[in-house]
N, C-alpha and C positions, 0 to 999 in steps of 0.2 A: 276794901279795908280803909277805915277812917284814919285821919291824921292824928298823931299822938305827940304832944309836947315833948321835947327832947329826944325824939326818935327821928330817924331818917324818913323822908317823905315816901309814901308808897309809890309804886310805879304808876306813871300817867302819861298821856300824850294828848295835846290839844293844839288847835290851829289858832293863830292870831293874825292880826292885820299885817300887811306887807309880807304875806305868805311865809310867816315865821311859824316853826313848830316849837312848842315849849313842852319839855318833858321833865321829869323829876331830876334828871341828870344834865340837862342842856345848859345849865348855868353854874355848874360847879366851878368854884374859884371866885364867885361873886355872891354877895349878899342878895337875896331875892325878896322883894315885896310883892305880895299878891293881894289886891284888894278887890273883894267881891261886892258887887253893888246890884240892885234890883233891876234897873232898866235905864237904857240910853234915853237921853233927851227929857228926862224928868227933873224937877227942880233940885232935890237932894242929891241926886247922882251927878248932876251937872256941877253943882258946887264942889262936891268932893273931887271930881275929876279936875276941875280948875285948880283947886288947892294943891293937888299932886303935881299938876303941870307947873304951877308957879314956884314949887320947891324942887322941881326935877333936877336942876344943876346941883343943888345941895345933896341930893341922893346920889347922883352920879360921882360927885366928889368924894362922897363917904364910902364908895365902892359898891353901891347898890343898883340893881336892875329892877324896875317898877313895871308891873303888868296889872291892868285892870281886867276883871273877869265878870261876865254876865251871860245870861241865856240868850241874849239878842243874837241875830244872825250877822253874817260878815258885812252885808250891805249896810245895816243899821250902824254897825261899829265904824265902818269906813266913813260914814256921813257925820257920825258923832265926833270922831277923831279930827276930821277936817274942819267941821264947824267950830270946835274949841281949840283948834291948832295944838293938839296933844302930842308931845314929843315921845311918849311911850306907847307900846302896842296894847291892843285890847284883845283878849282871848274870847272866842266865841264857844259857848258851852251849850249848844242846842240840846244835846242829849242828856244834860245835867250830870254826867259822870263826874266831872271835877267838883261841882257844887255838892253832890252826894258825898264824894270822897272827903271833902273838908267840912261836911256836916252843916252846911249853910241853908239848906232847903228847909223851910219851916212852914207850918200851918199858920195863916193869918186870917183875920176877919176884915174884909174890905167891903164896905157899903152893905153890911149885915150878912154878907156871905162868906163862907169858909173857902179860902183859896190857898194854893201853894205858892210861896214866894221865897225870895232870897233874902236872908238876914244879912244886913250890911256888916261885913266882917273883914279884918286884914290879918295877914299871916306874915311873919318874918322868919326867913330861912337863912341859916348861915352858909358860909362858902363851901361847906362839906355836905349840904343838903339836909341838915338837921333842923326841924321846926324848933325855933327858939322862943317865939312869943306869938300870942294871938289876941286879937281884940274882936269880941263878938257883940252883936246887937249894939253897935256904937253909935254915937251922935257925931255929926260931921264936924261942928265947930271945935277947933283945937286938935282934932284927931291927927291930921297930917304932921303937925309940929311934934306930937308925942311919938309918932312912928319915926320920924327923922331922928329925934333924940335917941330912940332905941337902937336904930341903925348905927349912929355914931358910937354909942356905948359898946355895941356888938363888935364893931371894927376895932375899937380901942382894946377891948378885952382879947380879941383874936391876936392882934399885933403883940400884946403883952405875952400870950401864950407861945406864940411863934418865936419870940425872943428868948423866952425861957427855955424852950426846946433846943434852940440853936446854942445857947450857952451850955446847956447840959451835954449836948453832943460834942462840943469843943472840949469840954472838960474830961469826958471819957477817955480819949486817947492819952491825955496827959496822965490819968490815973493809971492806965494800963502800962504806960512806959515806966512809971515809978515802981510798979510791982515787979 
């Protein structure tokens, strides 16, 4: 089942570097950023990963967990992560279940041949597991800053909603006592 904006993520489970298992519920309570990229050790993917690396502390400060996702195997991910000193984990999606679930597998023309590839895409999931924003077919320059801005806005709106709910809950007993 593909992901749908403003709906809960469908069930999934995937392995990431450092022997971490990522599921649709493993990061509830935190904002989740999943960035899908075509291939480890390629120029565009290296640039994107380094930009997420350089802003990683800002993402954490905003309450977000970041994961990169590609079809590469774990050995490739471990090498890529070490080479670039990435502070976040990389999900290996060899069987393409996650890529198909997020709808990022696309037909591309490469050197005159039709091939199946990954469309560079990022997904923003709120602390309750609801897909809140997606960027598809994106260009790397400026993208990470745009995602960070969206994470901060999501955190701010979540905090405002929590405060409103707390205020409403506090007023309810007072109203019941008055009745």
